[in-house]
MIMI-136903 format. One line per field, with one value per residue (C-alpha): residue in one letter; x, y, z. Coordinates in nm, 2 decimals. Each point is the difference from the previous one (the first is absolute). Example, Ala and Ser with C-alpha at 12.3 -4.5 7.8 and 13.67 -1.06 7.14 Angstrom:
2
code	(A	S) $
c1	(1.23	0.14) $
c2	(-0.45	0.34) $
c3	(0.78	-0.07) $
% end
This chain:
114
code	(M	E	V	R	A	S	S	K	Y	V	S	I	S	P	Q	K	L	R	L	V	C	D	K	V	R	G	L	P	A	D	Q	A	L	V	V	L	R	F	M	P	H	K	G	A	R	F	I	H	K	T	V	S	S	A	I	A	N	A	V	N	N	Y	D	L	S	R	E	D	L	V	L	K	T	I	F	A	D	G	G	P	M	L	K	R	V	K	A	G	A	R	G	R	Y	K	P	R	L	R	R	T	S	H	L	T	V	I	L	S	D	N	K	G	E	E) $
c1	(-0.51	0.04	0.38	0.05	0.29	0.03	0.16	0.02	0.07	-0.03	0.09	-0.35	-0.36	-0.20	-0.28	0.27	0.05	-0.36	-0.03	0.28	-0.15	-0.37	0.18	0.14	-0.23	-0.15	0.29	0.20	0.37	0.19	-0.24	-0.01	0.36	0.02	-0.26	0.15	0.36	-0.15	-0.24	0.20	-0.12	0.25	-0.22	0.03	0.38	-0.12	-0.26	0.20	0.26	-0.21	-0.19	0.31	0.09	-0.33	0.05	0.35	-0.18	-0.22	0.24	0.27	-0.18	-0.32	0.11	-0.28	0.00	0.06	-0.25	-0.30	0.07	-0.28	-0.01	-0.29	0.02	0.22	-0.05	0.23	-0.04	0.14	0.30	0.14	0.03	0.34	-0.13	0.25	-0.05	0.08	0.05	-0.32	-0.07	0.06	0.20	-0.26	0.06	-0.21	-0.04	0.07	-0.07	0.22	-0.23	0.12	-0.16	-0.01	-0.09	-0.16	-0.01	-0.19	0.04	-0.24	0.06	-0.32	-0.02	-0.09	-0.32	-0.11) $
c2	(1.82	-0.28	-0.14	-0.22	-0.29	-0.21	-0.33	-0.04	-0.36	-0.22	-0.35	-0.16	-0.01	0.28	-0.30	-0.11	0.34	0.09	-0.27	0.13	0.36	-0.10	-0.09	0.27	0.31	0.25	-0.12	0.24	0.04	-0.16	-0.29	-0.09	-0.03	-0.24	-0.19	0.00	-0.09	-0.36	-0.07	-0.28	0.16	0.10	0.29	0.13	0.09	0.23	0.16	0.00	0.23	0.19	0.10	0.07	0.22	0.21	0.02	0.14	0.26	0.11	0.04	0.16	0.22	0.07	0.03	-0.24	-0.22	-0.36	-0.14	0.24	-0.18	-0.26	-0.21	0.20	-0.19	-0.24	-0.19	-0.22	0.08	-0.19	0.08	-0.10	-0.40	-0.19	-0.22	-0.28	-0.37	-0.35	-0.32	-0.22	-0.36	-0.10	0.29	0.29	0.28	0.11	0.38	0.09	0.39	0.13	0.25	0.35	0.18	0.41	0.02	0.34	0.07	0.30	0.07	0.26	0.19	-0.03	0.41	0.08	-0.19	0.16) $
c3	(0.71	-0.25	-0.09	-0.27	-0.09	-0.32	-0.13	-0.34	-0.20	0.30	-0.11	0.13	-0.14	0.11	0.14	0.27	0.08	0.05	0.25	0.23	-0.07	0.17	0.30	0.09	-0.17	0.27	0.26	0.20	-0.19	0.30	0.03	-0.33	-0.04	0.31	-0.16	-0.35	0.18	0.04	-0.25	-0.21	-0.34	-0.24	-0.07	0.37	-0.04	-0.33	0.23	0.31	-0.21	-0.15	0.31	0.15	-0.29	0.07	0.40	-0.05	-0.29	0.25	0.27	-0.17	-0.28	0.18	0.37	0.08	0.33	-0.05	0.23	-0.16	-0.35	-0.14	-0.31	-0.19	-0.34	-0.11	-0.35	-0.28	-0.38	-0.24	-0.20	-0.30	-0.08	-0.07	-0.28	-0.03	-0.13	0.14	-0.22	-0.05	-0.13	-0.38	-0.09	0.16	0.23	0.29	0.10	0.35	0.09	0.28	0.15	0.19	0.24	0.09	0.35	0.16	0.39	0.11	0.36	0.22	0.28	0.26	0.04	-0.32	0.04	0.37) $
% end
């Protein structure tokens, strides 16, 4: 069985989130939480919250065992960009793109694959 959780409009660029996603993909869910807890990256906090939400969904809604859950898929897509400007030299302006992300986590239990 697969359980999904997502976070939308996360205020970090998808490229920075993908660096953290690659470190925890394929790990058991509890081990991924421990790894994310001690990572210094800003994106690790957002991923930790989303993985915790997916675990809670699996335990409360589907009565799955927490120890059997594995991060099957985790990915970050680009969200809408906030377009801002900053004053530049000689009366010009410099565009600033505030990027956002949509984060999706899919957990799977080991029993479905056997």
